C-alpha positions as CSV (number, residue, x, y, z in Angstrom):
1,M,3.8,-9.5,17.0
2,S,1.5,-8.0,14.4
3,K,2.7,-5.3,11.9
4,I,0.6,-2.5,10.4
5,I,1.8,-1.5,7.0
6,T,0.4,1.3,4.9
7,I,0.8,1.0,1.2
8,I,1.1,4.5,0.0
9,N,1.8,6.8,-2.9
10,Q,0.0,10.1,-3.6
11,K,0.3,9.4,-7.3
12,G,-2.4,7.2,-8.7
13,G,-1.9,4.3,-11.1
14,V,1.4,3.1,-9.6
15,G,0.2,-0.4,-8.5
16,K,-0.7,0.5,-4.9
17,T,-4.0,-1.4,-4.7
18,T,-2.6,-4.2,-6.9
19,T,0.2,-4.6,-4.3
20,A,-2.2,-4.4,-1.3
21,I,-4.3,-7.2,-2.7
22,N,-1.6,-9.5,-4.0
23,L,0.9,-9.1,-1.2
24,G,-1.8,-9.8,1.3
25,A,-3.0,-12.8,-0.6
26,C,0.5,-14.3,-1.0
27,L,1.2,-13.9,2.7
28,S,-2.2,-15.4,3.7
29,L,-1.5,-18.5,1.4
30,R,1.6,-19.0,3.6
31,G,-0.7,-19.4,6.6
32,L,-0.4,-15.9,8.0
33,R,-3.4,-14.0,9.2
34,I,-3.9,-10.9,7.0
35,L,-6.4,-8.0,7.2
36,L,-6.6,-5.6,4.3
37,I,-8.2,-2.3,5.1
38,D,-9.4,-0.4,2.1
39,M,-9.0,3.3,2.8
40,D,-9.4,4.5,-0.8
41,P,-12.8,6.0,-1.8
42,Q,-12.4,4.3,-5.2
43,A,-12.7,1.0,-3.4
44,G,-10.3,-0.8,-5.7
45,A,-9.2,-3.3,-3.2
46,T,-12.8,-4.0,-2.2
47,V,-13.8,-4.8,-5.8
48,G,-10.6,-6.6,-6.5
49,L,-11.4,-9.0,-3.7
50,G,-14.8,-9.9,-5.1
51,V,-17.2,-7.4,-3.4
52,N,-20.0,-6.1,-5.7
53,R,-20.1,-2.3,-5.9
54,G,-23.9,-2.5,-6.0
55,E,-24.1,-4.5,-2.8
56,S,-25.3,-2.8,0.4
57,F,-22.7,-3.2,3.2
58,K,-21.1,-1.3,6.1
59,S,-17.7,0.0,5.2
60,I,-14.7,1.6,6.8
61,Y,-16.5,4.9,6.4
62,D,-19.1,3.8,9.0
63,V,-16.2,2.8,11.3
64,L,-14.5,6.2,11.0
65,S,-17.9,7.9,11.5
66,G,-18.3,6.0,14.8
67,D,-21.4,4.1,13.8
68,V,-19.9,0.6,14.1
69,G,-16.7,-1.1,15.3
70,L,-14.1,-2.4,12.8
71,S,-14.8,-6.0,13.7
72,Q,-18.5,-5.6,12.6
73,I,-17.5,-4.8,9.0
74,L,-14.9,-7.5,8.4
75,R,-15.5,-9.8,5.5
76,S,-14.0,-13.1,4.4
77,T,-12.4,-13.5,1.0
78,S,-11.7,-16.4,-1.3
79,I,-8.5,-17.0,0.6
80,E,-9.1,-18.5,4.1
81,N,-6.7,-16.3,6.1
82,L,-7.3,-13.0,4.2
83,H,-10.0,-10.7,5.6
84,L,-11.2,-7.4,4.2
85,A,-12.5,-4.2,5.7
86,P,-14.2,-2.8,2.6
87,A,-14.5,0.8,1.4
88,S,-17.3,2.6,-0.3
89,I,-17.7,5.8,-2.2
90,D,-19.0,7.4,1.1
91,L,-15.3,7.6,2.1
92,A,-15.0,10.6,-0.3
93,G,-17.0,12.6,2.2
94,A,-15.0,11.5,5.2
95,E,-12.2,13.9,4.3
96,V,-14.6,16.8,5.0
97,E,-16.3,15.2,8.0
98,L,-13.0,14.4,9.7
99,V,-12.0,18.0,9.7
100,S,-14.3,19.0,12.6
101,M,-13.6,15.8,14.7
102,A,-11.4,15.7,17.7
103,D,-8.2,13.6,17.2
104,R,-9.1,13.5,13.5
105,E,-5.7,12.1,12.5
106,M,-6.0,9.2,14.9
107,K,-9.5,7.9,14.1
108,L,-8.2,4.9,12.2
109,K,-5.7,3.9,14.8
110,A,-8.4,4.0,17.5
111,A,-10.5,1.7,15.3
112,V,-7.7,-0.7,14.5
113,D,-6.2,-1.1,18.0
114,P,-8.9,-3.6,19.2
115,V,-8.4,-6.1,16.4
116,T,-4.6,-5.8,15.8
117,E,-3.6,-8.9,17.7
118,R,-5.9,-11.1,15.6
119,Y,-3.6,-10.7,12.6
120,D,0.0,-11.1,11.7
121,Y,-0.1,-8.3,9.2
122,L,-2.6,-5.5,8.6
123,F,-2.3,-3.7,5.3
124,L,-3.8,-0.2,4.8
125,D,-4.5,0.7,1.2
126,A,-4.2,4.5,1.3
127,P,-5.9,6.7,-1.2
128,P,-3.8,8.5,-3.9
129,S,-3.7,11.8,-2.1
130,L,-2.2,13.4,0.9
131,G,-5.4,14.2,2.7
132,L,-6.7,13.2,6.1
133,L,-7.4,9.6,5.1
134,T,-3.8,9.2,4.1
135,I,-2.6,10.9,7.3
136,N,-4.8,8.5,9.3
137,C,-3.1,5.6,7.5
138,L,0.4,7.0,8.3
139,A,-0.5,7.7,11.9
140,C,-1.8,4.2,12.4
141,A,1.0,2.3,10.7
142,D,4.3,0.8,11.9
143,Q,5.8,0.9,8.4
144,A,5.2,2.4,4.9
145,L,5.6,0.4,1.7
146,I,5.9,2.7,-1.3
147,P,5.1,1.4,-4.8
148,L,6.9,3.3,-7.4
149,Q,6.0,3.1,-11.1
150,C,9.1,2.8,-13.3
151,E,8.4,6.0,-15.2
152,Y,10.1,9.4,-14.9
153,Y,7.2,11.4,-13.5
154,A,6.7,8.9,-10.6
155,L,10.1,10.1,-9.3
156,E,9.0,13.7,-9.0
157,A,6.5,13.0,-6.2
158,L,8.6,10.6,-4.2
159,G,10.6,13.2,-2.5
160,R,7.5,15.1,-1.4
161,L,6.0,11.8,-0.1
162,M,9.1,11.2,2.0
163,N,8.8,14.6,3.5
164,T,5.2,14.0,4.4
165,I,6.1,10.6,6.0
166,R,8.8,12.3,8.0
167,L,6.5,15.1,9.2
168,V,3.9,12.5,10.4
169,Q,6.7,10.6,12.2
170,R,7.8,13.7,14.0
171,S,4.3,15.0,15.0
172,L,2.0,12.0,15.2
173,N,3.7,8.6,15.0
174,P,7.3,8.3,16.1
175,R,7.4,4.6,15.5
176,L,6.7,5.0,11.7
177,E,9.5,3.6,9.4
178,I,9.9,2.8,5.8
179,L,9.5,-0.8,4.9
180,G,10.8,-0.2,1.4
181,V,10.2,1.2,-2.1
182,L,8.7,-1.3,-4.5
183,L,9.4,-0.9,-8.2
184,T,6.3,-1.6,-10.2
185,M,5.1,-1.7,-13.8
186,H,8.6,-2.5,-14.9
187,D,9.2,-3.2,-18.6
188,A,12.6,-4.7,-19.0
189,R,12.5,-4.0,-22.7
190,T,12.6,-0.2,-22.2
191,R,15.6,1.9,-21.3
192,L,13.3,4.2,-19.3
193,S,12.4,1.4,-16.8
194,R,16.0,0.4,-16.4
195,E,17.1,4.0,-15.8
196,V,14.4,4.7,-13.3
197,A,15.1,1.5,-11.4
198,D,18.9,2.3,-11.3
199,H,18.3,5.9,-10.3
200,V,16.1,4.9,-7.3
201,R,18.5,2.3,-6.1
202,Q,21.3,4.9,-6.3
203,R,19.4,7.5,-4.4
204,L,17.8,5.2,-1.8
205,P,20.3,2.4,-1.2
206,Q,18.9,-0.4,1.1
207,R,15.4,1.1,0.8
208,V,14.4,-0.7,-2.4
209,F,13.0,-4.2,-2.5
210,N,15.0,-6.7,-4.6
211,T,11.7,-7.9,-6.1
212,I,10.5,-5.9,-9.1
213,I,6.9,-6.1,-10.2
214,P,6.6,-6.4,-14.0
215,R,4.0,-4.8,-16.2
216,T,1.7,-7.7,-17.2
217,V,-1.7,-8.2,-18.7
218,R,-2.6,-10.9,-16.1
219,L,-2.1,-8.4,-13.2
220,S,-4.4,-6.0,-14.9
221,E,-7.1,-8.6,-15.6
222,A,-7.2,-10.2,-12.1
223,P,-9.2,-7.4,-10.3
224,S,-12.1,-7.7,-12.9
225,Y,-12.5,-11.3,-11.8
226,G,-12.4,-10.4,-8.1
227,E,-9.3,-12.5,-7.4
228,P,-5.7,-12.0,-6.4
229,I,-3.2,-13.0,-9.1
230,A,-2.2,-16.0,-7.1
231,M,-5.6,-17.4,-7.6
232,Y,-6.4,-16.0,-11.1
233,A,-3.1,-16.9,-12.8
234,P,-0.8,-18.7,-10.3
235,R,1.9,-19.5,-12.9
236,S,2.1,-16.0,-14.3
237,K,5.1,-13.6,-14.0
238,G,3.0,-11.3,-11.8
239,A,2.1,-14.2,-9.4
240,R,5.8,-15.2,-9.1
241,A,6.8,-11.6,-8.4
242,Y,4.3,-11.1,-5.6
243,S,5.3,-14.4,-4.2
244,D,8.9,-13.2,-4.1
245,L,7.8,-10.0,-2.5
246,A,5.9,-11.9,0.2
247,E,9.1,-13.8,1.0
248,E,11.1,-10.5,1.3
249,V,8.5,-9.0,3.6
250,M,8.5,-12.1,5.8
251,Q,12.3,-12.0,6.0
252,I,12.3,-8.4,6.9
253,G,9.7,-9.1,9.6
254,E,11.9,-11.9,11.0
255,E,14.9,-9.6,11.2
256,E,12.7,-6.8,12.7
257,K,14.5,-4.5,10.2
258,G,13.1,-1.1,10.1
259,I,14.5,1.7,7.9
260,G,14.7,5.2,9.1
261,I,13.2,8.1,7.1
262,P,15.7,10.3,5.3
263,D,16.0,14.0,6.2
264,S,15.3,15.0,2.6
265,G,14.1,13.7,-0.7
266,G,17.7,12.8,-1.5
267,G,17.6,14.4,-5.0
268,L,14.9,12.0,-6.1
269,E,13.3,14.7,-8.3
270,A,16.3,14.6,-10.6
271,A,17.2,11.8,-12.9
272,P,20.8,10.5,-13.3
273,G,22.9,13.3,-14.8
274,G,20.2,15.9,-13.8
275,S,18.0,15.2,-16.9
276,E,14.9,13.3,-17.7
277,P,15.6,9.6,-18.6
278,S,15.2,8.8,-22.2
279,S,12.5,6.4,-23.2
280,G,14.8,4.6,-25.6
């Protein structure tokens, strides 16, 4: 049975697109059929998988507009089992255009439903905002994966994001669950990273992946070469981390383990002791 997972955080620069690309790639290298749908107008996942920005192509914008079906825009990537539904800058206008449409929150789900069974996992790379594109991702998904940068200010928005996910679950998508929180950009040398990681694990027990994604140069470089880290630098720390994450996600899938959504942010806005962690 296929799973639709939205990778979401309204804060930019937390490793959301990096996770979408590299988790999808690692799973596809294990023989699973993966579709990555780029819902971000910045098109980071599209470029990160080798599509030239200057190239003319139909994108997920055309699908949401009703001009084409999702299967008509799918592209192969450098990895056999990994397909891409690309984004373009036109998506920036979709937020405005969707407002006047009927069932505006369900446009993506209607587009995805016909192709879902072709894949084991569908990943939705949501934009760093809480607009209609993100609501469409949440309304379409079975689960939400939340990358969280190991810095203090990343904590402040997590409680609000949990509230949004809970509202979508109640009003649009009752099957929506939390797959997990993924700690990203972790620097083991700093006290700040350690404190943030400890704080999130305390506040959200059983909701945080065991895998932690380190801050590495290789992960930053890979998108400029249009390759996932598993292809660009397969022996790097980043490649090993995303390989470990893929194993965790597969294990959760086998166990059919969904995690409910908390009734509140759980005090995520406050650091341990009620103060901002020190940077040490």
